[in-house]
MDAnalysis code that builds the backbone (N, CA, C; Angstrom):
import MDAnalysis as mda
import numpy as np

u = mda.Universe.empty(504, n_residues=168, atom_resindex=np.repeat(np.arange(168), 3), trajectory=True)
u.add_TopologyAttr("name", ["N", "CA", "C"] * 168)
u.add_TopologyAttr("resid", np.arange(1, 169))
u.add_TopologyAttr("resname", ["MET", "ALA", "LEU", "ALA", "MET", "THR", "LEU", "GLY", "VAL", "GLY", "GLY", "ALA", "ASN", "ALA", "ALA", "GLN", "ALA", "GLN", "GLU", "ALA", "ARG", "ILE", "ALA", "ALA", "VAL", "ASN", "SER", "ASP", "ARG", "ILE", "LEU", "ARG", "GLU", "SER", "SER", "ALA", "ALA", "LYS", "ALA", "ALA", "GLN", "THR", "LYS", "LEU", "GLU", "ALA", "GLU", "PHE", "ALA", "LYS", "ARG", "ASP", "LYS", "ASP", "LEU", "GLN", "ASP", "MET", "ALA", "GLN", "ARG", "LEU", "LYS", "SER", "MET", "SER", "ASP", "SER", "LEU", "ASP", "LYS", "ASN", "GLY", "ALA", "SER", "MET", "SER", "PRO", "VAL", "ASP", "ARG", "ALA", "GLN", "LYS", "GLN", "ARG", "ASP", "LEU", "SER", "GLN", "LEU", "ASP", "THR", "ASP", "PHE", "GLN", "ARG", "LYS", "GLN", "ARG", "GLU", "PHE", "ARG", "GLU", "ASP", "LEU", "ASN", "GLN", "ARG", "ARG", "ASN", "GLU", "GLU", "LEU", "ALA", "ALA", "VAL", "LEU", "ASP", "ARG", "ALA", "ASN", "LYS", "VAL", "ILE", "LYS", "GLN", "ILE", "ALA", "GLU", "GLN", "GLN", "HIS", "TYR", "ASP", "LEU", "ILE", "VAL", "GLN", "GLU", "ALA", "VAL", "TYR", "VAL", "SER", "PRO", "ARG", "ILE", "ASP", "ILE", "THR", "ASP", "GLN", "VAL", "LEU", "LYS", "ALA", "LEU", "ALA", "SER", "ALA", "GLY", "ASN", "GLY", "GLY", "SER", "GLY", "ASN"])
u.atoms.positions = np.array([
    [165.428, 59.369, 92.477],
    [164.327, 58.906, 91.661],
    [163.380, 58.044, 92.480],
    [163.900, 57.144, 93.286],
    [163.069, 56.302, 94.133],
    [162.279, 57.147, 95.114],
    [162.917, 58.201, 95.613],
    [162.235, 59.088, 96.545],
    [161.057, 59.777, 95.850],
    [161.231, 60.197, 94.623],
    [160.162, 60.856, 93.879],
    [159.005, 59.903, 93.629],
    [159.311, 58.657, 93.288],
    [158.247, 57.685, 93.063],
    [157.512, 57.376, 94.356],
    [158.230, 57.291, 95.445],
    [157.601, 57.034, 96.729],
    [156.676, 58.194, 97.098],
    [157.154, 59.410, 96.882],
    [156.310, 60.569, 97.173],
    [155.094, 60.597, 96.257],
    [155.303, 60.253, 94.993],
    [154.184, 60.224, 94.052],
    [153.131, 59.225, 94.457],
    [153.512, 58.031, 94.849],
    [152.568, 57.011, 95.289],
    [151.910, 57.446, 96.586],
    [152.694, 57.978, 97.493],
    [152.146, 58.446, 98.769],
    [151.161, 59.571, 98.554],
    [151.455, 60.474, 97.622],
    [150.546, 61.571, 97.315],
    [149.246, 61.063, 96.734],
    [149.297, 60.053, 95.906],
    [148.087, 59.484, 95.314],
    [147.218, 58.853, 96.384],
    [147.827, 58.152, 97.339],
    [147.058, 57.542, 98.427],
    [146.392, 58.607, 99.288],
    [147.075, 59.695, 99.540],
    [146.495, 60.777, 100.344],
    [145.318, 61.392, 99.594],
    [145.467, 61.546, 98.280],
    [144.371, 62.115, 97.490],
    [143.172, 61.183, 97.493],
    [143.406, 59.875, 97.395],
    [142.310, 58.916, 97.426],
    [141.606, 58.941, 98.778],
    [142.365, 59.045, 99.836],
    [141.780, 59.040, 101.172],
    [140.885, 60.254, 101.385],
    [141.154, 61.331, 100.686],
    [140.372, 62.546, 100.880],
    [139.341, 62.774, 99.781],
    [139.124, 61.786, 98.913],
    [138.139, 61.914, 97.851],
    [136.749, 62.078, 98.466],
    [135.996, 63.029, 97.966],
    [134.666, 63.302, 98.517],
    [133.641, 62.335, 97.932],
    [132.690, 61.941, 98.768],
    [131.549, 61.147, 98.288],
    [130.432, 62.120, 97.972],
    [129.970, 62.076, 96.733],
    [128.970, 63.030, 96.248],
    [127.778, 62.273, 95.683],
    [126.594, 62.823, 95.927],
    [125.368, 62.249, 95.373],
    [124.458, 63.393, 94.942],
    [123.433, 63.042, 94.206],
    [122.472, 64.044, 93.742],
    [121.057, 63.506, 93.888],
    [120.119, 64.427, 94.103],
    [118.703, 64.084, 94.234],
    [117.915, 65.003, 93.310],
    [116.954, 64.443, 92.591],
    [116.093, 65.207, 91.699],
    [114.840, 65.635, 92.480],
    [114.819, 66.889, 92.900],
    [113.702, 67.411, 93.703],
    [112.378, 67.368, 92.951],
    [112.430, 67.618, 91.638],
    [111.192, 67.579, 90.848],
    [110.557, 66.195, 90.917],
    [111.377, 65.162, 90.829],
    [110.838, 63.796, 90.924],
    [110.250, 63.552, 92.307],
    [110.892, 64.055, 93.338],
    [110.374, 63.899, 94.705],
    [108.980, 64.530, 94.776],
    [108.838, 65.731, 94.198],
    [107.558, 66.440, 94.256],
    [106.500, 65.823, 93.348],
    [106.905, 65.045, 92.359],
    [105.947, 64.387, 91.459],
    [105.600, 62.976, 91.913],
    [106.615, 62.222, 92.360],
    [106.443, 60.785, 92.525],
    [106.332, 60.298, 93.962],
    [106.725, 61.104, 94.927],
    [106.713, 60.599, 96.306],
    [105.286, 60.408, 96.804],
    [105.136, 59.440, 97.690],
    [103.807, 59.199, 98.273],
    [103.358, 60.420, 99.068],
    [104.294, 61.134, 99.679],
    [103.948, 62.338, 100.445],
    [103.389, 63.421, 99.519],
    [103.988, 63.578, 98.352],
    [103.499, 64.581, 97.397],
    [102.126, 64.186, 96.859],
    [101.931, 62.906, 96.588],
    [100.628, 62.440, 96.094],
    [99.555, 62.614, 97.167],
    [99.917, 62.356, 98.420],
    [98.969, 62.549, 99.522],
    [98.621, 64.029, 99.668],
    [99.607, 64.894, 99.507],
    [99.358, 66.336, 99.590],
    [98.413, 66.780, 98.479],
    [98.590, 66.241, 97.282],
    [97.712, 66.581, 96.157],
    [96.274, 66.136, 96.435],
    [96.117, 64.931, 96.965],
    [94.785, 64.421, 97.300],
    [94.136, 65.292, 98.375],
    [94.927, 65.694, 99.361],
    [94.443, 66.558, 100.446],
    [93.965, 67.901, 99.881],
    [94.747, 68.476, 98.970],
    [94.367, 69.758, 98.365],
    [93.093, 69.626, 97.538],
    [92.989, 68.550, 96.778],
    [91.788, 68.341, 95.960],
    [90.550, 68.264, 96.843],
    [90.664, 67.557, 97.953],
    [89.524, 67.443, 98.867],
    [89.206, 68.792, 99.508],
    [90.253, 69.506, 99.893],
    [90.083, 70.793, 100.564],
    [89.423, 71.832, 99.651],
    [89.715, 71.781, 98.351],
    [89.220, 72.798, 97.431],
    [88.082, 72.311, 96.541],
    [87.610, 71.105, 96.738],
    [86.576, 70.528, 95.865],
    [85.279, 71.338, 95.891],
    [84.828, 71.752, 97.080],
    [83.566, 72.481, 97.169],
    [83.654, 73.824, 96.450],
    [84.748, 74.549, 96.664],
    [84.906, 75.849, 95.995],
    [85.007, 75.666, 94.477],
    [85.687, 74.613, 94.057],
    [85.806, 74.344, 92.625],
    [84.422, 74.057, 92.030],
    [83.632, 73.267, 92.725],
    [82.270, 72.946, 92.269],
    [81.422, 74.215, 92.216],
    [81.545, 75.065, 93.240],
    [80.792, 76.325, 93.249],
    [81.168, 77.200, 92.053],
    [82.461, 77.237, 91.731],
    [82.906, 78.019, 90.571],
    [82.355, 77.435, 89.269],
    [82.354, 76.121, 89.167],
    [81.791, 75.482, 87.968],
    [80.309, 75.805, 87.825],
    [79.583, 75.759, 88.950],
    [78.154, 76.091, 88.926],
    [77.947, 77.547, 88.508],
    [78.791, 78.429, 89.037],
    [78.683, 79.843, 88.710],
    [78.979, 80.063, 87.221],
    [79.955, 79.371, 86.685],
    [80.284, 79.477, 85.261],
    [79.105, 79.003, 84.414],
    [78.444, 77.947, 84.867],
    [77.277, 77.441, 84.136],
    [76.128, 78.454, 84.171],
    [75.926, 79.105, 85.331],
    [74.893, 80.148, 85.434],
    [75.207, 81.305, 84.482],
    [76.484, 81.686, 84.438],
    [76.905, 82.759, 83.531],
    [76.588, 82.399, 82.083],
    [76.916, 81.178, 81.703],
    [76.674, 80.730, 80.332],
    [75.179, 80.720, 80.040],
    [74.392, 80.227, 80.971],
    [72.935, 80.188, 80.774],
    [72.357, 81.596, 80.624],
    [72.799, 82.511, 81.489],
    [72.302, 83.892, 81.411],
    [72.703, 84.532, 80.086],
    [73.940, 84.308, 79.667],
    [74.426, 84.882, 78.416],
    [73.662, 84.310, 77.227],
    [73.455, 82.999, 77.226],
    [72.698, 82.357, 76.146],
    [71.264, 82.884, 76.098],
    [70.649, 83.022, 77.268],
    [69.272, 83.519, 77.349],
    [69.184, 84.950, 76.825],
    [70.173, 85.769, 77.203],
    [70.180, 87.156, 76.750],
    [70.371, 87.221, 75.232],
    [71.270, 86.367, 74.706],
    [71.481, 86.330, 73.253],
    [70.203, 85.896, 72.521],
    [69.541, 84.895, 73.080],
    [68.365, 84.317, 72.433],
    [67.142, 85.235, 72.544],
    [66.926, 85.793, 73.730],
    [65.691, 86.531, 73.996],
    [65.864, 88.050, 74.052],
    [67.112, 88.510, 73.945],
    [67.379, 89.944, 74.108],
    [66.616, 90.834, 73.152],
    [66.469, 90.394, 71.921],
    [65.783, 91.228, 70.912],
    [64.309, 91.417, 71.234],
    [63.700, 90.419, 71.875],
    [62.263, 90.521, 72.165],
    [61.994, 91.163, 73.528],
    [63.029, 91.482, 74.288],
    [62.843, 92.096, 75.617],
    [62.686, 93.607, 75.484],
    [62.034, 94.158, 76.488],
    [61.956, 95.617, 76.543],
    [63.366, 96.153, 76.838],
    [63.666, 97.367, 76.408],
    [65.002, 97.926, 76.661],
    [65.362, 97.937, 78.152],
    [64.392, 98.188, 79.008],
    [64.650, 98.217, 80.453],
    [65.022, 96.816, 80.948],
    [64.247, 95.800, 80.528],
    [64.539, 94.415, 80.936],
    [65.899, 93.960, 80.409],
    [66.173, 94.283, 79.152],
    [67.432, 93.884, 78.544],
    [68.609, 94.537, 79.293],
    [68.483, 95.818, 79.596],
    [69.545, 96.530, 80.318],
    [69.753, 95.908, 81.704],
    [68.656, 95.533, 82.377],
    [68.762, 94.920, 83.704],
    [69.459, 93.557, 83.614],
    [69.084, 92.752, 82.602],
    [69.714, 91.434, 82.415],
    [71.215, 91.589, 82.121],
    [71.547, 92.602, 81.327],
    [72.962, 92.842, 81.013],
    [73.741, 93.247, 82.274],
    [73.122, 94.088, 83.123],
    [73.766, 94.475, 84.387],
    [73.945, 93.259, 85.288],
    [72.898, 92.427, 85.369],
    [72.986, 91.209, 86.188],
    [74.101, 90.293, 85.681],
    [74.157, 90.145, 84.366],
    [75.184, 89.306, 83.762],
    [76.580, 89.882, 84.045],
    [76.707, 91.180, 83.895],
    [77.993, 91.836, 84.140],
    [78.414, 91.684, 85.611],
    [77.466, 91.841, 86.520],
    [77.769, 91.698, 87.956],
    [78.183, 90.262, 88.287],
    [77.448, 89.304, 87.732],
    [77.788, 87.895, 87.968],
    [79.172, 87.581, 87.400],
    [79.475, 88.120, 86.219],
    [80.794, 87.894, 85.615],
    [81.895, 88.494, 86.493],
    [81.679, 89.685, 87.021],
    [82.661, 90.317, 87.911],
    [82.871, 89.470, 89.163],
    [81.776, 89.003, 89.751],
    [81.876, 88.143, 90.944],
    [82.622, 86.846, 90.617],
    [82.292, 86.274, 89.465],
    [82.933, 85.038, 89.040],
    [84.437, 85.240, 88.873],
    [84.832, 86.311, 88.199],
    [86.261, 86.584, 87.987],
    [86.989, 86.755, 89.326],
    [86.358, 87.476, 90.257],
    [86.967, 87.701, 91.575],
    [87.114, 86.379, 92.333],
    [86.043, 85.596, 92.368],
    [86.092, 84.317, 93.090],
    [87.089, 83.351, 92.451],
    [87.173, 83.373, 91.134],
    [88.123, 82.512, 90.433],
    [89.562, 82.909, 90.779],
    [89.828, 84.209, 90.802],
    [91.165, 84.710, 91.156],
    [91.517, 84.337, 92.600],
    [90.564, 84.544, 93.518],
    [90.797, 84.194, 94.923],
    [91.048, 82.693, 95.081],
    [90.286, 81.904, 94.342],
    [90.449, 80.452, 94.378],
    [91.861, 80.064, 93.945],
    [92.299, 80.616, 92.811],
    [93.657, 80.301, 92.305],
    [94.731, 80.723, 93.297],
    [94.569, 81.924, 93.877],
    [95.564, 82.412, 94.842],
    [95.607, 81.515, 96.075],
    [94.443, 81.164, 96.609],
    [94.382, 80.301, 97.795],
    [94.945, 78.921, 97.493],
    [94.581, 78.373, 96.329],
    [95.080, 77.050, 95.950],
    [96.601, 77.070, 95.798],
    [97.134, 78.096, 95.134],
    [98.586, 78.183, 94.962],
    [99.304, 78.324, 96.303],
    [98.742, 79.117, 97.191],
    [99.364, 79.283, 98.513],
    [99.373, 77.955, 99.273],
    [98.250, 77.273, 99.282],
    [98.172, 75.981, 99.987],
    [99.067, 74.937, 99.329],
    [99.123, 74.937, 97.985],
    [99.998, 73.996, 97.285],
    [101.453, 74.249, 97.678],
    [101.843, 75.526, 97.704],
    [103.212, 75.864, 98.102],
    [103.505, 75.421, 99.532],
    [102.538, 75.591, 100.427],
    [102.719, 75.151, 101.812],
    [102.902, 73.632, 101.881],
    [102.056, 72.903, 101.169],
    [102.130, 71.442, 101.190],
    [103.430, 70.940, 100.566],
    [103.833, 71.536, 99.445],
    [105.074, 71.106, 98.794],
    [106.290, 71.455, 99.644],
    [106.232, 72.577, 100.347],
    [107.329, 72.929, 101.247],
    [107.444, 71.889, 102.360],
    [106.319, 71.411, 102.856],
    [106.340, 70.377, 103.894],
    [106.920, 69.073, 103.343],
    [106.562, 68.728, 102.108],
    [107.116, 67.516, 101.476],
    [108.631, 67.654, 101.328],
    [109.082, 68.814, 100.844],
    [110.523, 69.026, 100.682],
    [111.244, 69.014, 102.023],
    [110.608, 69.533, 103.046],
    [111.218, 69.514, 104.378],
    [111.422, 68.075, 104.848],
    [110.395, 67.248, 104.667],
    [110.526, 65.826, 105.030],
    [111.589, 65.142, 104.183],
    [111.612, 65.462, 102.881],
    [112.615, 64.870, 101.990],
    [114.019, 65.286, 102.414],
    [114.192, 66.551, 102.784],
    [115.513, 67.018, 103.212],
    [115.979, 66.304, 104.474],
    [115.057, 66.011, 105.386],
    [115.426, 65.257, 106.593],
    [115.874, 63.843, 106.220],
    [115.155, 63.220, 105.291],
    [115.523, 61.875, 104.826],
    [116.880, 61.915, 104.128],
    [117.090, 62.925, 103.304],
    [118.369, 63.062, 102.585],
    [119.513, 63.228, 103.582],
    [119.288, 64.017, 104.609],
    [120.331, 64.217, 105.633],
    [120.637, 62.899, 106.347],
    [119.596, 62.116, 106.653],
    [119.816, 60.813, 107.292],
    [120.634, 59.895, 106.385],
    [120.288, 59.871, 105.102],
    [121.030, 59.045, 104.146],
    [122.483, 59.506, 104.090],
    [122.691, 60.818, 104.049],
    [124.048, 61.364, 103.983],
    [124.875, 60.928, 105.195],
    [124.260, 60.982, 106.368],
    [124.983, 60.602, 107.586],
    [125.225, 59.100, 107.644],
    [124.224, 58.311, 107.304],
    [124.358, 56.857, 107.375],
    [125.347, 56.315, 106.356],
    [125.378, 56.915, 105.165],
    [126.221, 56.392, 104.088],
    [127.480, 57.230, 103.871],
    [127.722, 58.161, 104.768],
    [128.952, 58.965, 104.785],
    [129.179, 59.760, 103.504],
    [128.128, 60.441, 103.056],
    [128.288, 61.342, 101.919],
    [128.846, 62.657, 102.427],
    [129.675, 63.281, 101.602],
    [130.216, 64.594, 101.939],
    [129.354, 65.708, 101.359],
    [128.679, 65.411, 100.245],
    [127.879, 66.417, 99.564],
    [126.736, 65.734, 98.822],
    [125.520, 66.278, 99.008],
    [124.366, 65.837, 98.215],
    [123.735, 67.103, 97.654],
    [123.646, 67.171, 96.329],
    [123.072, 68.346, 95.670],
    [121.668, 68.019, 95.172],
    [120.829, 69.062, 95.126],
    [119.468, 68.871, 94.640],
    [119.238, 69.534, 93.292],
    [119.956, 70.548, 92.959],
    [119.793, 71.230, 91.688],
    [121.116, 71.167, 90.944],
    [121.127, 70.578, 89.780],
    [122.341, 70.487, 88.980],
    [121.973, 70.484, 87.507],
    [122.865, 70.949, 86.685],
    [122.646, 70.966, 85.249],
    [122.686, 69.546, 84.703],
    [123.617, 68.751, 85.215],
    [123.734, 67.362, 84.778],
    [124.070, 66.504, 85.981],
    [123.444, 65.321, 86.044],
    [123.723, 64.357, 87.100],
    [123.894, 62.985, 86.462],
    [125.012, 62.377, 86.740],
    [125.246, 61.013, 86.255],
    [124.326, 60.070, 87.025],
    [123.712, 59.123, 86.334],
    [122.859, 58.148, 87.022],
    [123.614, 57.391, 88.126],
    [124.932, 57.333, 88.002],
    [125.763, 56.629, 88.978],
    [125.658, 57.262, 90.366],
    [125.460, 58.583, 90.442],
    [125.409, 59.240, 91.752],
    [124.002, 59.712, 92.124],
    [123.002, 59.426, 91.276],
    [121.623, 59.841, 91.542],
    [121.001, 58.899, 92.578],
    [120.635, 59.448, 93.729],
    [120.042, 58.630, 94.800],
    [118.555, 58.945, 94.993],
    [117.918, 59.518, 93.976],
    [116.502, 59.898, 94.081],
    [115.620, 58.696, 94.411],
    [115.857, 57.559, 93.751],
    [115.044, 56.366, 94.035],
    [115.180, 55.950, 95.496],
    [116.383, 56.026, 96.014],
    [116.627, 55.673, 97.416],
    [115.875, 56.631, 98.355],
    [115.864, 57.906, 98.016],
    [115.145, 58.896, 98.831],
    [113.635, 58.640, 98.757],
    [113.122, 58.339, 97.559],
    [111.691, 58.041, 97.411],
    [111.298, 56.836, 98.263],
    [112.120, 55.786, 98.252],
    [111.827, 54.602, 99.066],
    [111.875, 54.928, 100.554],
    [112.874, 55.707, 100.955],
    [113.002, 56.090, 102.376],
    [111.824, 56.950, 102.811],
    [111.393, 57.860, 101.938],
    [110.229, 58.694, 102.259],
    [108.975, 57.843, 102.405],
    [108.817, 56.878, 101.510],
    [107.641, 55.999, 101.562],
    [107.635, 55.193, 102.848],
    [108.776, 54.652, 103.238],
    [108.811, 53.848, 104.467],
    [108.693, 54.728, 105.692],
    [109.200, 55.959, 105.631],
    [109.043, 56.891, 106.761],
    [107.576, 57.289, 106.892],
    [106.895, 57.442, 105.740],
    [105.474, 57.802, 105.758],
    [104.618, 56.690, 106.312],
    [104.987, 55.410, 106.025],
    [104.198, 54.280, 106.496],
    [104.356, 54.075, 107.980],
    [105.528, 54.383, 108.507],
    [105.734, 54.178, 109.931],
    [105.610, 55.440, 110.723],
    [105.264, 56.552, 110.045],
    [105.231, 57.846, 110.708],
    [103.870, 58.195, 111.252],
    [103.639, 59.509, 111.354],
    [102.396, 59.999, 111.955],
    [101.205, 59.852, 111.026],
    [101.451, 59.691, 109.716],
    [100.354, 59.489, 108.762],
    [99.565, 60.723, 108.466],
    [100.198, 61.907, 108.473],
    [99.533, 63.172, 108.171],
    [98.656, 63.019, 106.998],
])
């Protein structure tokens, strides 16, 4: 009996010694709240501001042409009215194409910028894992106890790495 109790206690100590250290990080929060993600958003807004303004101007021209055609179409000659309708249709086609290209380009650039943010975050997470001796850090989970959530720590590390880094 004493031997069994000794083995039982010894087995418990071995199990404790091999217990894994686990943490979790909320990637969505990193992409929403990190200074790197906010800087990427500001960069994208600046990069696409002119095209966005051009699209807004084009939309306003479309509205003006459509309103003018609605208002004055009845008093126009059939030839003039048909020409205005063709012009309006062509402008609308150009607008739709430019709007689609704008969205595609913006989405591609956003994905590139967010991938860079996640890459930096993953490097920070790896450093934290090595420094604090974690065995496993997960980024996607159905449920995470606040006790093992290290997202705030990663956000702080990213912010301090950004302040002392290259300043992209």
